[in-house]
N, C-alpha and C positions, 0 to 999 in steps of 0.2 A: 616397724610394726609387723606383727606376725602375718604370714600369708593369709591365714583364715579371715583376717579383718576385711579382706577385699570381697569375700563371698557374699552373695545376696541370700543364699539359703544353703543348708547343709543337712544331709540325711544321716541319722544315727544308724550305726551298724545293726543289722538284724541277726547277726551270728550269735551263737551261744558264747557268752563271756564269763569267765571265772571271776570269783571274788578277788583273787590275786591280781588279775589283769586290771580290774577296776581300781584296786588300791595302788597299783604301779603308776597308772596314768594320773591319778589325783595327787599322789605324793610328788611325782615328777613335775607336774604343773605348778605346785606350790613351792618347790624347793629352789635353792639358789642356782640350780642347773638351768632353770627356765628364766630367760632374761626378763626382768620387770623394771621398767623405768617409772612405773606408778603402781598404785595399789588396787587398780580396777579389777584384776582377776580374783583377788581375795574377796573383794566386795561382791562380785557376781556370784561366786560359789556360796558365800554366806547368804546372799539374797535367795538363792535357790533353796538352801536348807530352811530358811525362815518361811518359805511359802510351799513347802512340800505338801501340806495338808489342804492347800487351796487349789490343787490341780482339779481340772474338770474330768468328766468321765472318759475323755480321750487321753488322759495323762498330760495335759498341756497347761502351761502358765503363760500369761501375757507379758509383754514388755513392760506394760504399765505396773503390774504387780511387782516386778523386779525393780523397776525404777523407784517405786515408793520406798522399798527397803534401802536402796542406794541413797536416796535423798535423806532419809532418817539417819542413816549411819554417818554420812559425810557432813551433814549439818552439825551433828553433835561432836564429831571429831574436830572439825575446823572452827566453827563459830562458838560452840559452847565450851570446848576444851582447849582450843588453840593449838592443835597439832599441825605442824607444817607438813605438806604432802609432796614437796619437791617440784614446785611449779607446775603441777597438774592443772589441766583446764578447769576441773571442778573447783579447785581452791580459788582460782581467780574469779570465776563466775559467782561463787557463793559470797565472796567478800564484796563484789560489786553489788550484788543483790542486797546484802546487809546494809551497805551505805545508802543505796537508793531509797530503801524503805525505813532508814534510820532505826535499825534494829540493834539494841545493845548487845555487846559481847556477853557470853555466858547464858544466852537464852536458848532453851532446848527447841528441837524441831516441833514438838507438839504444842509449844507455846506461841508459835507464830500463827497467823490467821489461816483458815482453810483455803482461801483463795491463793495465798502466798505459797502454801504447801503444794497445791495443784500446779501452779506455774513452775515451780522448781522441778516437780516430777516430770512435766512435759519436756523441759529443757534437757534433763538427764536422759530421758528416753530417746530423744532425737540426737543429741550430740555425743553421747557415750555408748549406750547400749546398742542402738540401731547402727551407728556409724562403724564401730569396729570391735567392741569388747566381746559381744556374744560370739562372733566368728572366731576371734582370737582364742578364747578359752575352748571353744569347740575343737579347734585343731590341736591345741595343747593337750587335750585329754583324748587325743587319737580317735575322735568321733564316737567314743564309747558311752559317754554320759548322757548327752542330749543331742537332738537335732534342732534346727531353727529355720524360720522363714522371716526375713525382714519385711516382705510385703504383707504378710499376715500378722506381723508383730507378735510372734509367739515362739516359745521353745517347747519341745515335746520329748517325752521319755518313752522307752520301752517298758514293759512290765518288769523286766529283769533289772534294768538300771534304776527304776524307781524303787523297787524292793531293796536293792543294795543300799541306796541312800537312806531309806527309812530304817533299815536294820542297823546301820552304822552312823546314824545322824549325829549322835553325841560325840563320838570319836572324831568324825570329820570336822565338826564345828569347833572342837577344841584345837585341832590341828590348824585350821584356818585362822583362828584367833591368835595362836602362837606365832605363826608365820607373819601375820599382819603386824603383830606387836614388834617382831624383829625388824620389819621394814620401817615402821614408824620410829623405832629406836635409832636406826641409822640416820633418819632425817631429823631427829630431835635428840641429839646425843647427850643433852644435859638432863634428860628425864629418866627416872629410875624405871628399868624394864618391868619389874613386877607391877608397878602402879599402872603401866599402860595395859598390861594383860587384864588386870582386874577391871579397868575402866571399859575396855573393849567388850568384855563379856556381858556387861550390863548397860552399855551405852545407849541401846535403843529401848530400854525398859521404860514403860510409861511412868511418868512421875505421879499422875493422879488418876485414880479409878473411880472418882466421884460420880461421873456420868453413869457408869454401870451400877454403882451402888444405888443410885436413885431409881434406875429402871427396875431393879429387883425389888426394892422396897415398895414401890408403887404397885407392882404387879403380882408380888407373891408374899408380901408382908415382911415383918422384922424378926422372924424366928431363925435361930441358928440352923443351917441346913443339916448339920450332923447330929445335933442333940434335940432339936425342936424347942429349945428354950428361947424365950423371948429375949431380944437384944434391945438394950436402951438406945433410942435414936439420938445419940450424941456423937460428937466428932471422934471421940476416942474409944467408943464402945462397940463399934462395928468394923470388921475387916472384910475386904473383898478378897476371896481366896481363889487362886487358879486351881481348879479341881485336878487337872493334869498340870504339873508344875510348869511355870514360865521358863525355867531353865531347860525344859525339853521343847516346849511349844514355840517360844520366842515370839509370841503374838498374843494380842488381847482380843478375846471373842466372848460375847455375851453367853453363848451356850456352854462355855467352859468356866463360868464364874458362879460362885455361891457365896452367901454371907455366913460369917461365923464370928466368933469373938477374937480379938487380937491374941489372946492367950492360946487358943486352939490353932489359930493360923500359924503362930510361931512354933507350936508343938508339932504340927504336921510337917512344916518345912517343905522339903522337896520329895516327900513320900507320896505314893499313890493310894488313895482311899480304897477300902475294901470294895469288892465287886457289888455288894448290895447297894452301895451308894451310887454306883454307875447307873443301875437301873432306876434308882430314885431320881437322879438328875435327868435321865431321859424323859421320865414322866413330866418333870417340870418344863423341860424344853418343848415337849409336845404341846403343852398348854401355851407356852410363849408363842409358838408358831401360829396359834389361832387368834392371837391378839391383833386388833385392828390398827393399833398405833404404828405409824409409818416408820418410826425409828426402830421399834422392835422388829418389824417386818424386815427391814434392811439388814439388821443384825442376824436374823434367823433364816434368811432365805436359802442359804447354802447348807444349813444343818441337816445331816443325815446320820441316823444312829449307827449304821454299819461302819461309816467312816470314823465316827467318834470311838467306837469299840476298837478299831484298828489303831487309832492314836494311843489309846490306853494300853493295848497289847505291845505296840512297838516301844512305848516308854519303858515297859517292863523288860523287853528284850535289850534295851539300851542301858539296863542296870539300875533303873529307879526302883527303890524298895516298894513293894506293894503290900496290901492288907492292912493299911493304917485305919485305926478307929479311935475315937476320943475315949473309948472305954478300956483301951489296952494300956 
């Protein structure tokens, strides 16, 4: 195990770091030059990318946030899709967990109970993240990407490292997925490489957005967000659209969801709506923040428009086509 795994905390460098330096340490950590007996480092970097927009005002993420991404990824890889991990601790523990609770193979992470999800997240936080993985990747990236404290159970970024990750999020995410697919292909030699990559890219995508559809229907009606036309309240007449595409956000958040027709949802694809819709969605979200329903409050408690605008802007920087409108 890397020397960094023994550290209880590590400070990120405060020196000025170039983009080339950032890229060098990330590609080196992910490449075959860096010894990897398991896929934890891929999963940690992926978890960081999935939670970039959930950092607090001090540019920090909690171990629990990262562990939730870990649990979702590994459950779907191992239990839902059956990918062998090479005798990693997490594979043994997830299979024990599956047997203990009599959970069928092929079941997704979101389909197990909330209590079971939380139990898995705690186990992963304690036995993987806190024990050694956070420190190991910290050293492998030459202390340039993040710092950490096991006592405070958090990692932290500088403004410079966070902006680098935001600016190149899509490219880094694709690189992580590709290297993870190569690792899994070596452990699962009878599986077609292309299919692993495709599955990894979408493996943590939520299967059902019904909960969010109901929240929006109840609190803002059944009109299409983009056209204001009424949508028939039937199973196949309403689509829940990620305003900023899921392929950039990699998370499901009420403040990023709108209702539209399945046709427009398909037509929009992974494009960014025109800026006029960004302001319109902000007005909707401001209204949601005032709603007393506890479930809405929990979903909206961290919403801030200036952060949402940054997400939109960074998605454009990452190459997502902007200016979409149903009338174009």
